[in-house]
mmJSON file of the N, C-alpha and C atoms, coordinates in Angstrom:
{"data_MODEL":{"atom_site":{
"group_PDB":["ATOM","ATOM","ATOM","ATOM","ATOM","ATOM","ATOM","ATOM","ATOM","ATOM","ATOM","ATOM","ATOM","ATOM","ATOM","ATOM","ATOM","ATOM","ATOM","ATOM","ATOM","ATOM","ATOM","ATOM","ATOM","ATOM","ATOM","ATOM","ATOM","ATOM","ATOM","ATOM","ATOM","ATOM","ATOM","ATOM","ATOM","ATOM","ATOM","ATOM","ATOM","ATOM","ATOM","ATOM","ATOM","ATOM","ATOM","ATOM","ATOM","ATOM","ATOM","ATOM","ATOM","ATOM","ATOM","ATOM","ATOM","ATOM","ATOM","ATOM","ATOM","ATOM","ATOM","ATOM","ATOM","ATOM","ATOM","ATOM","ATOM","ATOM","ATOM","ATOM","ATOM","ATOM","ATOM","ATOM","ATOM","ATOM","ATOM","ATOM","ATOM","ATOM","ATOM","ATOM","ATOM","ATOM","ATOM","ATOM","ATOM","ATOM","ATOM","ATOM","ATOM","ATOM","ATOM","ATOM","ATOM","ATOM","ATOM","ATOM","ATOM","ATOM","ATOM","ATOM","ATOM","ATOM","ATOM","ATOM","ATOM","ATOM","ATOM","ATOM","ATOM","ATOM","ATOM","ATOM","ATOM","ATOM","ATOM","ATOM","ATOM","ATOM","ATOM","ATOM","ATOM","ATOM","ATOM","ATOM","ATOM","ATOM","ATOM","ATOM","ATOM","ATOM","ATOM","ATOM","ATOM","ATOM","ATOM","ATOM","ATOM","ATOM","ATOM","ATOM","ATOM","ATOM","ATOM","ATOM","ATOM","ATOM","ATOM","ATOM","ATOM","ATOM","ATOM","ATOM","ATOM","ATOM","ATOM","ATOM","ATOM","ATOM","ATOM","ATOM","ATOM","ATOM","ATOM","ATOM","ATOM","ATOM","ATOM","ATOM","ATOM","ATOM","ATOM","ATOM","ATOM","ATOM","ATOM","ATOM","ATOM","ATOM","ATOM","ATOM","ATOM","ATOM","ATOM","ATOM","ATOM","ATOM","ATOM","ATOM","ATOM","ATOM","ATOM"],
"id":[1,2,3,4,5,6,7,8,9,10,11,12,13,14,15,16,17,18,19,20,21,22,23,24,25,26,27,28,29,30,31,32,33,34,35,36,37,38,39,40,41,42,43,44,45,46,47,48,49,50,51,52,53,54,55,56,57,58,59,60,61,62,63,64,65,66,67,68,69,70,71,72,73,74,75,76,77,78,79,80,81,82,83,84,85,86,87,88,89,90,91,92,93,94,95,96,97,98,99,100,101,102,103,104,105,106,107,108,109,110,111,112,113,114,115,116,117,118,119,120,121,122,123,124,125,126,127,128,129,130,131,132,133,134,135,136,137,138,139,140,141,142,143,144,145,146,147,148,149,150,151,152,153,154,155,156,157,158,159,160,161,162,163,164,165,166,167,168,169,170,171,172,173,174,175,176,177,178,179,180,181,182,183,184,185,186,187,188,189,190,191,192,193,194,195],
"type_symbol":["N","C","C","N","C","C","N","C","C","N","C","C","N","C","C","N","C","C","N","C","C","N","C","C","N","C","C","N","C","C","N","C","C","N","C","C","N","C","C","N","C","C","N","C","C","N","C","C","N","C","C","N","C","C","N","C","C","N","C","C","N","C","C","N","C","C","N","C","C","N","C","C","N","C","C","N","C","C","N","C","C","N","C","C","N","C","C","N","C","C","N","C","C","N","C","C","N","C","C","N","C","C","N","C","C","N","C","C","N","C","C","N","C","C","N","C","C","N","C","C","N","C","C","N","C","C","N","C","C","N","C","C","N","C","C","N","C","C","N","C","C","N","C","C","N","C","C","N","C","C","N","C","C","N","C","C","N","C","C","N","C","C","N","C","C","N","C","C","N","C","C","N","C","C","N","C","C","N","C","C","N","C","C","N","C","C","N","C","C","N","C","C","N","C","C"],
"label_atom_id":["N","CA","C","N","CA","C","N","CA","C","N","CA","C","N","CA","C","N","CA","C","N","CA","C","N","CA","C","N","CA","C","N","CA","C","N","CA","C","N","CA","C","N","CA","C","N","CA","C","N","CA","C","N","CA","C","N","CA","C","N","CA","C","N","CA","C","N","CA","C","N","CA","C","N","CA","C","N","CA","C","N","CA","C","N","CA","C","N","CA","C","N","CA","C","N","CA","C","N","CA","C","N","CA","C","N","CA","C","N","CA","C","N","CA","C","N","CA","C","N","CA","C","N","CA","C","N","CA","C","N","CA","C","N","CA","C","N","CA","C","N","CA","C","N","CA","C","N","CA","C","N","CA","C","N","CA","C","N","CA","C","N","CA","C","N","CA","C","N","CA","C","N","CA","C","N","CA","C","N","CA","C","N","CA","C","N","CA","C","N","CA","C","N","CA","C","N","CA","C","N","CA","C","N","CA","C","N","CA","C","N","CA","C","N","CA","C","N","CA","C","N","CA","C","N","CA","C"],
"label_alt_id":[null,null,null,null,null,null,null,null,null,null,null,null,null,null,null,null,null,null,null,null,null,null,null,null,null,null,null,null,null,null,null,null,null,null,null,null,null,null,null,null,null,null,null,null,null,null,null,null,null,null,null,null,null,null,null,null,null,null,null,null,null,null,null,null,null,null,null,null,null,null,null,null,null,null,null,null,null,null,null,null,null,null,null,null,null,null,null,null,null,null,null,null,null,null,null,null,null,null,null,null,null,null,null,null,null,null,null,null,null,null,null,null,null,null,null,null,null,null,null,null,null,null,null,null,null,null,null,null,null,null,null,null,null,null,null,null,null,null,null,null,null,null,null,null,null,null,null,null,null,null,null,null,null,null,null,null,null,null,null,null,null,null,null,null,null,null,null,null,null,null,null,null,null,null,null,null,null,null,null,null,null,null,null,null,null,null,null,null,null,null,null,null,null,null,null],
"label_comp_id":["MET","MET","MET","SER","SER","SER","TYR","TYR","TYR","ARG","ARG","ARG","ASN","ASN","ASN","ILE","ILE","ILE","ILE","ILE","ILE","THR","THR","THR","ILE","ILE","ILE","GLU","GLU","GLU","SER","SER","SER","GLY","GLY","GLY","LYS","LYS","LYS","ARG","ARG","ARG","GLY","GLY","GLY","GLY","GLY","GLY","LYS","LYS","LYS","PRO","PRO","PRO","CYS","CYS","CYS","ILE","ILE","ILE","ARG","ARG","ARG","ARG","ARG","ARG","MET","MET","MET","ARG","ARG","ARG","ILE","ILE","ILE","THR","THR","THR","VAL","VAL","VAL","TYR","TYR","TYR","ASP","ASP","ASP","VAL","VAL","VAL","LEU","LEU","LEU","GLY","GLY","GLY","TRP","TRP","TRP","LEU","LEU","LEU","ALA","ALA","ALA","ALA","ALA","ALA","GLY","GLY","GLY","MET","MET","MET","SER","SER","SER","HIS","HIS","HIS","ALA","ALA","ALA","GLU","GLU","GLU","ILE","ILE","ILE","LEU","LEU","LEU","ASP","ASP","ASP","ASP","ASP","ASP","PHE","PHE","PHE","PRO","PRO","PRO","GLU","GLU","GLU","LEU","LEU","LEU","THR","THR","THR","GLU","GLU","GLU","GLU","GLU","GLU","ASP","ASP","ASP","ILE","ILE","ILE","ARG","ARG","ARG","ALA","ALA","ALA","CYS","CYS","CYS","LEU","LEU","LEU","ASP","ASP","ASP","CYS","CYS","CYS","LEU","LEU","LEU","GLU","GLU","GLU","LEU","LEU","LEU","TYR","TYR","TYR"],
"label_asym_id":["A","A","A","A","A","A","A","A","A","A","A","A","A","A","A","A","A","A","A","A","A","A","A","A","A","A","A","A","A","A","A","A","A","A","A","A","A","A","A","A","A","A","A","A","A","A","A","A","A","A","A","A","A","A","A","A","A","A","A","A","A","A","A","A","A","A","A","A","A","A","A","A","A","A","A","A","A","A","A","A","A","A","A","A","A","A","A","A","A","A","A","A","A","A","A","A","A","A","A","A","A","A","A","A","A","A","A","A","A","A","A","A","A","A","A","A","A","A","A","A","A","A","A","A","A","A","A","A","A","A","A","A","A","A","A","A","A","A","A","A","A","A","A","A","A","A","A","A","A","A","A","A","A","A","A","A","A","A","A","A","A","A","A","A","A","A","A","A","A","A","A","A","A","A","A","A","A","A","A","A","A","A","A","A","A","A","A","A","A","A","A","A","A","A","A"],
"label_entity_id":["1","1","1","1","1","1","1","1","1","1","1","1","1","1","1","1","1","1","1","1","1","1","1","1","1","1","1","1","1","1","1","1","1","1","1","1","1","1","1","1","1","1","1","1","1","1","1","1","1","1","1","1","1","1","1","1","1","1","1","1","1","1","1","1","1","1","1","1","1","1","1","1","1","1","1","1","1","1","1","1","1","1","1","1","1","1","1","1","1","1","1","1","1","1","1","1","1","1","1","1","1","1","1","1","1","1","1","1","1","1","1","1","1","1","1","1","1","1","1","1","1","1","1","1","1","1","1","1","1","1","1","1","1","1","1","1","1","1","1","1","1","1","1","1","1","1","1","1","1","1","1","1","1","1","1","1","1","1","1","1","1","1","1","1","1","1","1","1","1","1","1","1","1","1","1","1","1","1","1","1","1","1","1","1","1","1","1","1","1","1","1","1","1","1","1"],
"label_seq_id":[1,1,1,2,2,2,3,3,3,4,4,4,5,5,5,6,6,6,7,7,7,8,8,8,9,9,9,10,10,10,11,11,11,12,12,12,13,13,13,14,14,14,15,15,15,16,16,16,17,17,17,18,18,18,19,19,19,20,20,20,21,21,21,22,22,22,23,23,23,24,24,24,25,25,25,26,26,26,27,27,27,28,28,28,29,29,29,30,30,30,31,31,31,32,32,32,33,33,33,34,34,34,35,35,35,36,36,36,37,37,37,38,38,38,39,39,39,40,40,40,41,41,41,42,42,42,43,43,43,44,44,44,45,45,45,46,46,46,47,47,47,48,48,48,49,49,49,50,50,50,51,51,51,52,52,52,53,53,53,54,54,54,55,55,55,56,56,56,57,57,57,58,58,58,59,59,59,60,60,60,61,61,61,62,62,62,63,63,63,64,64,64,65,65,65],
"pdbx_PDB_ins_code":[null,null,null,null,null,null,null,null,null,null,null,null,null,null,null,null,null,null,null,null,null,null,null,null,null,null,null,null,null,null,null,null,null,null,null,null,null,null,null,null,null,null,null,null,null,null,null,null,null,null,null,null,null,null,null,null,null,null,null,null,null,null,null,null,null,null,null,null,null,null,null,null,null,null,null,null,null,null,null,null,null,null,null,null,null,null,null,null,null,null,null,null,null,null,null,null,null,null,null,null,null,null,null,null,null,null,null,null,null,null,null,null,null,null,null,null,null,null,null,null,null,null,null,null,null,null,null,null,null,null,null,null,null,null,null,null,null,null,null,null,null,null,null,null,null,null,null,null,null,null,null,null,null,null,null,null,null,null,null,null,null,null,null,null,null,null,null,null,null,null,null,null,null,null,null,null,null,null,null,null,null,null,null,null,null,null,null,null,null,null,null,null,null,null,null],
"Cartn_x":[7.153,6.78,7.919,8.155,9.173,8.512,8.839,8.273,8.895,9.971,10.711,9.882,8.889,8.026,6.895,6.712,5.605,6.096,7.162,7.692,8.632,8.336,9.154,9.677,10.823,11.406,11.753,11.192,11.48,11.898,13.061,13.61,12.704,11.927,11.076,9.67,9.386,8.027,8.063,7.25,7.117,8.473,9.371,10.677,11.556,11.294,12.105,11.73,10.612,10.17,9.662,9.788,9.27,7.755,7.294,5.87,5.357,4.049,3.401,3.169,3.758,3.57,3.498,4.451,4.588,3.449,2.591,1.541,2.154,1.37,1.84,1.575,1.1,0.886,2.189,2.709,3.994,3.817,4.908,4.955,4.653,5.21,4.999,3.525,2.812,1.372,0.658,0.916,0.234,0.582,1.856,2.253,1.65,1.535,0.912,-0.55,-1.257,-2.673,-2.841,-1.973,-2.036,-1.724,-0.718,-0.343,-1.456,-2.235,-3.348,-4.566,-4.484,-5.561,-6.464,-6.174,-6.998,-6.738,-7.791,-7.639,-7.278,-6.825,-6.54,-7.789,-8.931,-10.192,-10.537,-10.312,-10.603,-9.693,-8.435,-7.497,-7.914,-8.234,-8.629,-9.939,-10.814,-12.077,-11.835,-10.954,-10.647,-9.768,-8.935,-7.993,-8.108,-9.135,-9.393,-8.291,-7.411,-6.3,-5.243,-5.289,-4.363,-4.914,-4.007,-4.391,-3.864,-4.367,-3.867,-2.373,-1.949,-0.53,0.311,-0.218,0.485,0.721,-0.316,-0.196,0.827,0.775,1.739,3.171,3.354,4.679,5.195,4.317,4.717,5.164,4.44,4.803,6.126,6.355,7.621,8.802,8.574,9.651,10.145,9.308,9.716,10.952,11.128,12.286,13.598,13.536,14.742,15.182,14.284,14.569,14.756],
"Cartn_y":[1.806,3.155,3.767,5.03,5.738,6.545,6.201,6.915,8.291,8.571,9.824,11.061,10.895,12.029,12.228,11.273,11.327,11.584,10.928,11.05,12.247,13.169,14.371,14.472,15.122,15.339,16.815,17.448,18.85,18.915,19.49,19.463,20.122,21.109,21.806,21.242,20.17,19.608,18.216,18.004,16.714,16.132,17.01,16.559,15.966,16.315,15.809,14.409,13.886,12.557,12.615,11.504,11.461,11.658,12.594,12.922,12.624,12.647,12.425,13.772,13.949,15.132,16.445,16.67,17.91,18.157,17.156,17.274,16.936,17.021,16.685,15.22,14.451,13.011,12.299,11.55,10.893,9.473,8.966,7.569,6.681,7.046,6.27,6.254,7.358,7.391,6.331,6.352,5.443,3.992,3.712,2.349,1.906,2.818,2.505,2.15,2.9,2.615,1.242,0.936,-0.371,-1.477,-1.269,-2.266,-2.474,-1.424,-1.513,-2.208,-2.519,-3.262,-2.46,-1.181,-0.388,-0.841,-0.887,-1.205,0.066,-0.11,1.049,1.906,1.26,1.994,2.81,2.243,2.971,4.192,4.029,5.152,6.249,5.866,6.852,7.533,6.818,7.406,8.416,8.06,8.948,10.13,9.936,10.97,11.143,11.846,11.955,12.675,13.362,14.013,13.01,11.793,10.743,10.003,9.359,8.537,7.123,6.212,4.839,4.815,5.66,5.736,6.188,7.077,7.512,6.324,5.521,4.358,3.375,3.143,2.22,2.744,4.056,4.642,4.39,4.495,4.218,2.774,1.868,0.455,0.206,0.906,0.767,1.231,2.189,2.681,1.618,0.617,-0.448,-1.185,-1.194,-1.871,-1.223,0.045,0.759,0.391,-0.152,-0.415,-1.856],
"Cartn_z":[-9.53,-9.142,-8.345,-8.547,-7.782,-6.678,-5.444,-4.304,-4.146,-4.822,-4.651,-5.015,-5.851,-6.213,-5.213,-4.305,-3.353,-1.943,-1.543,-0.187,-0.128,0.784,0.922,2.353,2.483,3.805,3.923,4.949,5.247,6.71,6.963,8.322,9.355,8.981,9.931,10.067,9.37,9.396,10.0,11.04,11.717,12.108,12.535,13.01,11.93,10.678,9.574,9.118,9.637,9.214,7.779,7.047,5.678,5.66,4.84,4.737,3.332,3.204,1.909,1.233,0.069,-0.78,-0.003,0.859,1.63,2.615,2.818,3.831,5.185,6.235,7.572,7.936,6.975,7.182,6.852,7.844,7.631,7.095,6.549,6.126,7.333,8.482,9.706,10.103,9.9,10.178,9.339,8.046,7.127,7.456,7.686,8.011,9.341,10.277,11.561,11.413,10.577,10.337,9.695,8.729,8.082,9.093,9.928,10.937,11.958,12.205,13.154,12.541,11.257,10.617,9.713,9.518,8.601,7.171,6.379,4.959,4.197,2.98,2.126,1.995,1.788,1.609,2.854,4.036,5.276,5.43,5.097,5.178,4.209,2.985,1.976,2.345,3.022,3.463,4.589,5.523,6.651,6.249,5.239,4.799,3.281,2.818,1.377,0.599,1.306,0.613,0.151,0.686,0.266,-0.947,-1.669,-2.813,-2.606,-3.387,-3.362,-3.665,-4.587,-4.94,-3.742,-2.914,-1.709,-0.778,-0.585,0.303,-0.253,-1.54,-2.161,-2.035,-2.129,-1.964,-0.55,0.435,1.83,1.963,1.349,1.402,0.666,-0.42,-1.155,-0.315,0.568,1.436,2.398,2.671,3.585,3.067,1.769,1.172,1.616,2.0,2.414,3.821,4.601,6.008,6.246],
"occupancy":[1.0,1.0,1.0,1.0,1.0,1.0,1.0,1.0,1.0,1.0,1.0,1.0,1.0,1.0,1.0,1.0,1.0,1.0,1.0,1.0,1.0,1.0,1.0,1.0,1.0,1.0,1.0,1.0,1.0,1.0,1.0,1.0,1.0,1.0,1.0,1.0,1.0,1.0,1.0,1.0,1.0,1.0,1.0,1.0,1.0,1.0,1.0,1.0,1.0,1.0,1.0,1.0,1.0,1.0,1.0,1.0,1.0,1.0,1.0,1.0,1.0,1.0,1.0,1.0,1.0,1.0,1.0,1.0,1.0,1.0,1.0,1.0,1.0,1.0,1.0,1.0,1.0,1.0,1.0,1.0,1.0,1.0,1.0,1.0,1.0,1.0,1.0,1.0,1.0,1.0,1.0,1.0,1.0,1.0,1.0,1.0,1.0,1.0,1.0,1.0,1.0,1.0,1.0,1.0,1.0,1.0,1.0,1.0,1.0,1.0,1.0,1.0,1.0,1.0,1.0,1.0,1.0,1.0,1.0,1.0,1.0,1.0,1.0,1.0,1.0,1.0,1.0,1.0,1.0,1.0,1.0,1.0,1.0,1.0,1.0,1.0,1.0,1.0,1.0,1.0,1.0,1.0,1.0,1.0,1.0,1.0,1.0,1.0,1.0,1.0,1.0,1.0,1.0,1.0,1.0,1.0,1.0,1.0,1.0,1.0,1.0,1.0,1.0,1.0,1.0,1.0,1.0,1.0,1.0,1.0,1.0,1.0,1.0,1.0,1.0,1.0,1.0,1.0,1.0,1.0,1.0,1.0,1.0,1.0,1.0,1.0,1.0,1.0,1.0,1.0,1.0,1.0,1.0,1.0,1.0],
"B_iso_or_equiv":[0.0,0.0,0.0,0.0,0.0,0.0,0.0,0.0,0.0,0.0,0.0,0.0,0.0,0.0,0.0,0.0,0.0,0.0,0.0,0.0,0.0,0.0,0.0,0.0,0.0,0.0,0.0,0.0,0.0,0.0,0.0,0.0,0.0,0.0,0.0,0.0,0.0,0.0,0.0,0.0,0.0,0.0,0.0,0.0,0.0,0.0,0.0,0.0,0.0,0.0,0.0,0.0,0.0,0.0,0.0,0.0,0.0,0.0,0.0,0.0,0.0,0.0,0.0,0.0,0.0,0.0,0.0,0.0,0.0,0.0,0.0,0.0,0.0,0.0,0.0,0.0,0.0,0.0,0.0,0.0,0.0,0.0,0.0,0.0,0.0,0.0,0.0,0.0,0.0,0.0,0.0,0.0,0.0,0.0,0.0,0.0,0.0,0.0,0.0,0.0,0.0,0.0,0.0,0.0,0.0,0.0,0.0,0.0,0.0,0.0,0.0,0.0,0.0,0.0,0.0,0.0,0.0,0.0,0.0,0.0,0.0,0.0,0.0,0.0,0.0,0.0,0.0,0.0,0.0,0.0,0.0,0.0,0.0,0.0,0.0,0.0,0.0,0.0,0.0,0.0,0.0,0.0,0.0,0.0,0.0,0.0,0.0,0.0,0.0,0.0,0.0,0.0,0.0,0.0,0.0,0.0,0.0,0.0,0.0,0.0,0.0,0.0,0.0,0.0,0.0,0.0,0.0,0.0,0.0,0.0,0.0,0.0,0.0,0.0,0.0,0.0,0.0,0.0,0.0,0.0,0.0,0.0,0.0,0.0,0.0,0.0,0.0,0.0,0.0,0.0,0.0,0.0,0.0,0.0,0.0],
"pdbx_formal_charge":[null,null,null,null,null,null,null,null,null,null,null,null,null,null,null,null,null,null,null,null,null,null,null,null,null,null,null,null,null,null,null,null,null,null,null,null,null,null,null,null,null,null,null,null,null,null,null,null,null,null,null,null,null,null,null,null,null,null,null,null,null,null,null,null,null,null,null,null,null,null,null,null,null,null,null,null,null,null,null,null,null,null,null,null,null,null,null,null,null,null,null,null,null,null,null,null,null,null,null,null,null,null,null,null,null,null,null,null,null,null,null,null,null,null,null,null,null,null,null,null,null,null,null,null,null,null,null,null,null,null,null,null,null,null,null,null,null,null,null,null,null,null,null,null,null,null,null,null,null,null,null,null,null,null,null,null,null,null,null,null,null,null,null,null,null,null,null,null,null,null,null,null,null,null,null,null,null,null,null,null,null,null,null,null,null,null,null,null,null,null,null,null,null,null,null],
"auth_seq_id":[1,1,1,2,2,2,3,3,3,4,4,4,5,5,5,6,6,6,7,7,7,8,8,8,9,9,9,10,10,10,11,11,11,12,12,12,13,13,13,14,14,14,15,15,15,16,16,16,17,17,17,18,18,18,19,19,19,20,20,20,21,21,21,22,22,22,23,23,23,24,24,24,25,25,25,26,26,26,27,27,27,28,28,28,29,29,29,30,30,30,31,31,31,32,32,32,33,33,33,34,34,34,35,35,35,36,36,36,37,37,37,38,38,38,39,39,39,40,40,40,41,41,41,42,42,42,43,43,43,44,44,44,45,45,45,46,46,46,47,47,47,48,48,48,49,49,49,50,50,50,51,51,51,52,52,52,53,53,53,54,54,54,55,55,55,56,56,56,57,57,57,58,58,58,59,59,59,60,60,60,61,61,61,62,62,62,63,63,63,64,64,64,65,65,65],
"auth_comp_id":["MET","MET","MET","SER","SER","SER","TYR","TYR","TYR","ARG","ARG","ARG","ASN","ASN","ASN","ILE","ILE","ILE","ILE","ILE","ILE","THR","THR","THR","ILE","ILE","ILE","GLU","GLU","GLU","SER","SER","SER","GLY","GLY","GLY","LYS","LYS","LYS","ARG","ARG","ARG","GLY","GLY","GLY","GLY","GLY","GLY","LYS","LYS","LYS","PRO","PRO","PRO","CYS","CYS","CYS","ILE","ILE","ILE","ARG","ARG","ARG","ARG","ARG","ARG","MET","MET","MET","ARG","ARG","ARG","ILE","ILE","ILE","THR","THR","THR","VAL","VAL","VAL","TYR","TYR","TYR","ASP","ASP","ASP","VAL","VAL","VAL","LEU","LEU","LEU","GLY","GLY","GLY","TRP","TRP","TRP","LEU","LEU","LEU","ALA","ALA","ALA","ALA","ALA","ALA","GLY","GLY","GLY","MET","MET","MET","SER","SER","SER","HIS","HIS","HIS","ALA","ALA","ALA","GLU","GLU","GLU","ILE","ILE","ILE","LEU","LEU","LEU","ASP","ASP","ASP","ASP","ASP","ASP","PHE","PHE","PHE","PRO","PRO","PRO","GLU","GLU","GLU","LEU","LEU","LEU","THR","THR","THR","GLU","GLU","GLU","GLU","GLU","GLU","ASP","ASP","ASP","ILE","ILE","ILE","ARG","ARG","ARG","ALA","ALA","ALA","CYS","CYS","CYS","LEU","LEU","LEU","ASP","ASP","ASP","CYS","CYS","CYS","LEU","LEU","LEU","GLU","GLU","GLU","LEU","LEU","LEU","TYR","TYR","TYR"],
"auth_asym_id":["A","A","A","A","A","A","A","A","A","A","A","A","A","A","A","A","A","A","A","A","A","A","A","A","A","A","A","A","A","A","A","A","A","A","A","A","A","A","A","A","A","A","A","A","A","A","A","A","A","A","A","A","A","A","A","A","A","A","A","A","A","A","A","A","A","A","A","A","A","A","A","A","A","A","A","A","A","A","A","A","A","A","A","A","A","A","A","A","A","A","A","A","A","A","A","A","A","A","A","A","A","A","A","A","A","A","A","A","A","A","A","A","A","A","A","A","A","A","A","A","A","A","A","A","A","A","A","A","A","A","A","A","A","A","A","A","A","A","A","A","A","A","A","A","A","A","A","A","A","A","A","A","A","A","A","A","A","A","A","A","A","A","A","A","A","A","A","A","A","A","A","A","A","A","A","A","A","A","A","A","A","A","A","A","A","A","A","A","A","A","A","A","A","A","A"],
"auth_atom_id":["N","CA","C","N","CA","C","N","CA","C","N","CA","C","N","CA","C","N","CA","C","N","CA","C","N","CA","C","N","CA","C","N","CA","C","N","CA","C","N","CA","C","N","CA","C","N","CA","C","N","CA","C","N","CA","C","N","CA","C","N","CA","C","N","CA","C","N","CA","C","N","CA","C","N","CA","C","N","CA","C","N","CA","C","N","CA","C","N","CA","C","N","CA","C","N","CA","C","N","CA","C","N","CA","C","N","CA","C","N","CA","C","N","CA","C","N","CA","C","N","CA","C","N","CA","C","N","CA","C","N","CA","C","N","CA","C","N","CA","C","N","CA","C","N","CA","C","N","CA","C","N","CA","C","N","CA","C","N","CA","C","N","CA","C","N","CA","C","N","CA","C","N","CA","C","N","CA","C","N","CA","C","N","CA","C","N","CA","C","N","CA","C","N","CA","C","N","CA","C","N","CA","C","N","CA","C","N","CA","C","N","CA","C","N","CA","C","N","CA","C","N","CA","C","N","CA","C"],
"pdbx_PDB_model_num":[1,1,1,1,1,1,1,1,1,1,1,1,1,1,1,1,1,1,1,1,1,1,1,1,1,1,1,1,1,1,1,1,1,1,1,1,1,1,1,1,1,1,1,1,1,1,1,1,1,1,1,1,1,1,1,1,1,1,1,1,1,1,1,1,1,1,1,1,1,1,1,1,1,1,1,1,1,1,1,1,1,1,1,1,1,1,1,1,1,1,1,1,1,1,1,1,1,1,1,1,1,1,1,1,1,1,1,1,1,1,1,1,1,1,1,1,1,1,1,1,1,1,1,1,1,1,1,1,1,1,1,1,1,1,1,1,1,1,1,1,1,1,1,1,1,1,1,1,1,1,1,1,1,1,1,1,1,1,1,1,1,1,1,1,1,1,1,1,1,1,1,1,1,1,1,1,1,1,1,1,1,1,1,1,1,1,1,1,1,1,1,1,1,1,1]
}}}
């Protein structure tokens, strides 16, 4: 999967942090929720605008760091 179609960066939004599909939810938000123990299902329930593919794209970004 290519995260490039999902992860966007806009200099004026959230301090230029990578966001999900131009929303204000950052990759760091999603990774933080996962690190805190939230399951994919819990994240999707709390944030219905996200998709499973969005979460997987955030995880794929970890390869860059």
